[in-house]
C-alpha positions, 0 to 999 in steps of 0.5 A: 607352878611357875608359869613364866619368867622374865630375866634382865641383866643377870650374868650372861642373860642380857634378856630372856623370857619364858612362858607356859612352862611345864611341869618338867622342863629340860633345859639343853644346849652347849656351854656358855648358853645360860642353862645354869644362869637360868636355874639360879635366876629361878632359885633367887625368885623362889627364895624371895619369899623370906629374907632369911631363906633368900640370904641362904640362896644368894650364898649358895649361888655365890660360892657353888661355882667357886669363890674368887673374890668380891668380883664374883658378886659383880659377875652377877651382873650382865656386862658390868651392869649395876642392876638385874630383875627377875619377874614372874606373875605380878612379882619383880625381884630387883638387885642393885649393886654399889661400892659398898653393897648389894641390895634387893627389892621386891616389887619396888619395896626394900627386901634384902640388904648386905655390905660387900664386906659381909658377903666376903666374910660369909663366902670365905668361910666356905660353910660346908654344913647344910640343912634341907628345909621343906617350908620354902617348898623348893630345892636347888640341887648342884653337884656341891649339894651332894657333898654338904655334911648334914644335908642328907641327915636333914632330908632323911629325917623329913622323910621319916617323919613323913613316911616316904623312906620305904618308898624311896628304898623301893625306887633305889633298889631298881638300880641298887638292889644291895640297899636295905635301909638307913640309920642315922648314928651319933658319931662324936656329937654328930648325926651322920646317915648310915646306908644299910646294905647286904654287905655291911653298914657305911656312912652315907658320905662314903657312898658313890656319887650316882648313889647319893643323887638318886637317893636325894632325888627319891626323897625330894620328889615325895617331899616337895609336894606342890613345889618346885625342883631345880637340878643342875647337871642332872646326869652328873655321877650316873651310870645308865641304869641309875640315870633311868631310875632318876628320871623314872622317880622324877617323872613319878614323883612330879605327877604324883606330887605336883612337883614342877621340875627344872633341870639342865643337862649335856646328856642325850641319853637323859633327853632320850629318857625324858622324852620317852617317860615324860608327858607334860614337859618342854625342852628349853633349847638355849643357844649362844649366837655371837654373844646373844642368848636365843631360847626355843621352848619345844614340846616333848612330842615335837622335841622327839622329832627334833631329836636328832638336830638337838642331840648334835648340839649337845655332843658339841659338834 
């Protein structure tokens, strides 16, 4: 588990430090307060165990908000700077930006380097294929993830192998009682996941976004044993009942499988559910004060007492 994190010079974060992080960490605040940026920093840091994985994570971070040319690379750096660093428990990832390349060092040693033309080529391709791999033991979910072809299929494959599909269906039935199972079918040389329901069998990609989100999180909460799950805009696509199911799944999976969770939200309903169901958790309250990011870490019990003031800020008043 990640106990602390320090970020310097990354995107809109000039300097940010968090310590004594908990099993569940709910990141709240208004727009442009650095919530998604914190998740991206965590994802880069977690991905730095392997150059191949790191390259994939970097690519995702560069395109998921939208690729708008090589300026997207420069915007990784705070206020036009040429370096940033992310560190935790004796490990530091440092990025150096130049006219020709993007270079990363791990504890001062060269780790990963890519030239700008290669970045432009990869990002412009906008690769839509995606795969889940449990070997790195972390995952960063964004609203883009649910639309990537191949992701649900690879996730189901691992869930089936580890015999957690039935448990996931039980969880899903609380919000989607019509779901009976899943079947991967070969269509035009590609495996496509189909959802079996009481009313018929449908390809996964035609299901509603709320269902996709709930299904993926139910699988991941079992697959990421002793790992880390990062979720941006966790409330996206959910109606009230499926939102409750998702939070229940996260809390149960986190406790049962020792999964550390970091999620961002603007939803007061999600915050209330998490404060009600979660036990070992922080609300990480981020504020943009005249261009300076301020952070307050509040234990769930105390956050319940401050809920009204936090809620007002989340609603944007």
